[in-house]
N, C-alpha and C positions, 0 to 999 in steps of 0.2 A: 563523574559522568553519570548520566541517567537518560532513560527513554520514558517519556510520558505521552500518553495517548492525546491527540489533539487534531482539530482541523486547523491546518496551518493558516496563520494570520494573513500571510501574503496571498494565499489562495482566495480568502474572502474578499480582498480588494480585486483580485484578478477576474473573479466571475462577474463583477460589476462592470468590467470593461470588456468583457466577451473574450477573454484569453483562452479559456477551456471549453471544448465541445465534447461531451460525453455520448453523443449519439452513436449507437451500436454500430451501424454499417458505414457511416461516413464521417465519424467524428475523429478525434485525436487518439494517439496510441498512448495508453497508460501502462505503467510497469510497477512491480512491487519488489523492492530490494530488501534483503535481510541484513540485520546487524548484530554485532556482539554486544555484551553488556558495557564495553568500554565506549560505545557511541553516545553522543549527546544529541538527542533528537527530541523536539517538542513543537509547541506552537510557534516558536521563532524560526524554525527550519524553513529555508526559502527554496532550496534546490537539492537534487540527489547529489551525493558525494560518495566517493569510494572509501572515505576515512572510516575505519572500523567496520566495514562491510564484511560479512562472513566469507569464508572460503571453504569450498567442498574438500573434505580430507580425503576422500576416495571416490573414484567414479567421476562422472560428469553431470550429476544431478543439478548442481547450482553454477551458474555462471555470473560473472561480474555484471551489475546492472539488473539482475533478477529476471523475473518472469513477466511476460507480456499478459496483461490482464483482458479478459473478455468482458467488455462492458455490456451492461443492460440499459437500453435507452431510458433516460430519467423519466419519471412519472410523479404522480402525486398520490398521497394517502391523506385523506382529509384535507387539511390545510397546509400540509408539509410536503415539500418537493423532496423526492428521494432519488438516490443513485445506488446501483448495486453492481456487483461483479460476480462472475462465476467463480467457484472455489478453485484454488490452485494447488496442484500436487507436484512434489519433487519425488521421483521414484528412484530406487537404488541410491538413496542419499545417506551421507554420513557428515553431519555437522551440528553445531549448536548455535542457535539464534536466540536473541533476547527481545527483538522487536523488528518492526518493518516500516518502510516508508513507501507510500503510494505517490507516484510522481508522473508528470506529463512528459513523456519522451519527445513528442511532437514539438512542444513549446519549451525548448531549452532546458528540459529536465526540471521544470518548476515543481516545487513541492505542493501536494494536495493534502495528505493526512499522515499522521504517525500513528502506529499501532504498537503499544506496549504489550508484551506477552505476560508480564507480571513476574517473570523468572526466566532463567535459561531454559530453553526447550531443546532437547537433544534427540537426534535420530542416528542409528548406527546400522547401515546397510538395510534401510527400510524406506518407508514412505512418510514424508512430512507434508502435511495438508494445512493450508490456511483456509479456514471455513468462514466465509462471510456470513454475518447475521441475517435474520429474516428481513426482507426489503419492506418495511412498514414504517410508519411515522415514529414509532417508539424505538426501533432497533437498527434501521439501515445504517450502513457504514458512513454514508454521507447524507445528512438531513438538513434541510433549511426549513426552519419553522417560522 
């Protein structure tokens, strides 16, 4: 099993037929789910699954399905279209995660992107934050060049 960072192949086709709307105030609802190192996620992932999703070992910081993302309306940086989200924090959390899946909750949980953390990341009675990169042509989490 492995998690590899990728924009999901199915997502690339779905944007061409207008499946996903990232507009901040009126678009679809996007979520981010966290996974253990036993998950198999990458470019071929097509939808959210509970298989090998993490569970919170104490408290209620993480719930199945993950957190709802706050979308920033897509824009351009040079000739690249970009999409960004506000950072997500789980407070009073105790869990280990190895990667994450961004998916469209509005559109049948269709997969958007997989983020590999590179190794297990553990939090014990603390705050676990997913910090999205700078929203520019070189770094934005979703870029179409």
